C-alpha positions in Angstrom: -0.3 0.2 0.0 3.1 2.3 0.9 4.4 2.0 -2.8 1.0 3.2 -4.0 1.0 6.7 -2.1 5.0 6.6 -3.0 4.1 5.9 -7.2 1.0 8.3 -6.7 2.8 11.2 -4.6 5.7 11.1 -7.0 3.5 11.1 -10.3 1.8 14.0 -8.7 5.3 16.0 -8.3 6.2 15.4 -12.0 3.1 16.2 -13.9 3.7 20.2 -13.3 7.2 20.0 -14.8 6.0 18.0 -17.8 3.2 20.4 -18.3 6.0 23.3 -18.2 7.9 21.6 -21.1 5.3 20.5 -23.3 5.2 23.8 -25.2 7.6 23.1 -27.9 7.5 26.2 -30.4 11.1 25.6 -32.5 10.2 26.0 -36.4 8.6 28.6 -38.6 5.4 30.5 -37.8 3.4 32.2 -40.3 0.5 34.7 -39.8 -0.5 38.5 -39.4 0.0 41.7 -37.4 -3.3 43.8 -37.1 -1.8 47.3 -35.8 -4.1 49.1 -33.5 -6.1 51.9 -35.5 -5.8 50.2 -39.3 -7.8 48.0 -41.0 -5.2 46.1 -43.0 -3.2 43.3 -41.3 0.0 42.8 -42.3 2.0 40.0 -43.0 4.3 38.2 -40.4 6.4 35.5 -40.0 9.0 34.0 -37.5 11.7 31.5 -36.7 11.8 30.4 -33.2 14.7 28.1 -31.9 13.6 26.9 -28.5 15.9 25.4 -25.7 14.2 24.2 -22.7 12.9 27.4 -21.4 15.5 29.9 -23.6 14.1 31.2 -26.9 16.3 32.7 -30.2 15.1 33.4 -33.7 13.9 36.0 -35.9 10.7 37.7 -36.6 9.9 40.1 -40.0 7.3 40.5 -42.7 8.3 36.6 -44.2 10.8 34.6 -44.6 14.0 36.7 -46.4 13.2 40.1 -44.0 14.1 38.9 -40.5 15.3 40.9 -37.7 17.1 38.3 -35.0 16.8 38.1 -31.3 17.9 36.4 -28.4 17.1 35.9 -24.7 13.2 34.7 -25.3 11.7 32.8 -22.6 8.7 30.5 -23.0 6.8 29.7 -19.7 4.2 27.6 -20.3 2.2 28.4 -22.9 3.4 32.2 -22.8 6.5 33.3 -24.9 8.3 36.8 -24.4 11.0 38.5 -26.4 12.1 41.5 -27.7 13.7 42.4 -30.8 16.2 45.7 -31.2 15.1 48.2 -33.7 17.2 50.9 -35.5 20.8 50.4 -36.6 21.5 51.5 -32.9 19.2 49.6 -31.6 17.6 52.9 -30.3 14.2 50.7 -30.2 12.8 47.7 -29.4 9.7 45.4 -30.1 8.3 43.5 -27.2 6.4 40.5 -27.9 4.1 38.2 -25.7 2.3 35.5 -27.0 0.5 32.4 -25.9 0.6 29.0 -27.7 -2.0 26.6 -28.3 -1.5 23.8 -30.8 -0.3 24.9 -33.9 -1.5 28.4 -33.0 -0.5 31.4 -31.2 -1.8 35.2 -30.5 -0.6 37.9 -28.6 0.5 41.5 -28.6 3.6 43.1 -29.8 4.5 46.5 -28.8 7.4 48.8 -30.5 8.6 52.0 -29.2 11.6 54.0 -30.6 12.2 57.5 -31.3 8.8 59.4 -32.2 6.6 58.7 -34.4 7.9 55.1 -34.2 5.8 53.4 -31.7 2.7 51.4 -31.8 1.0 47.9 -31.1 -1.2 45.4 -32.4 -2.2 41.7 -32.7 -0.3 39.2 -33.7 -1.9 36.0 -35.0 0.9 32.8 -36.2 0.1 29.5 -37.3 3.4 26.8 -37.3 4.3 26.6 -40.9 4.1 22.8 -42.4 7.4 21.8 -44.1 6.3 19.6 -47.0 
């Protein structure tokens, strides 16, 4: 009877750890950025590399035009990262996304010297390699 109790306690302690590691966003993601106050959405493309809870990669309007970032985080189903903007890194793009399977949605906020500030809703789907 004691061994069943021990196994139950051990499994109960391991489940939160398994849940934290379940999200894996490594790969290519494509979608749209709907900027606040504008009618037309812009294309968005991201390439993510996940190592545990560390995230690096790049973002841009398509696969050929990308801005790299490092130091991103994956916490459960939430991604956060910052992309330096401008030739001297005087601005920043901050992104927070929530992952649900092969889709993620969230907010992007950028800041820099005026008038280069704004925010929008970002929606991405995993690109299926053929």
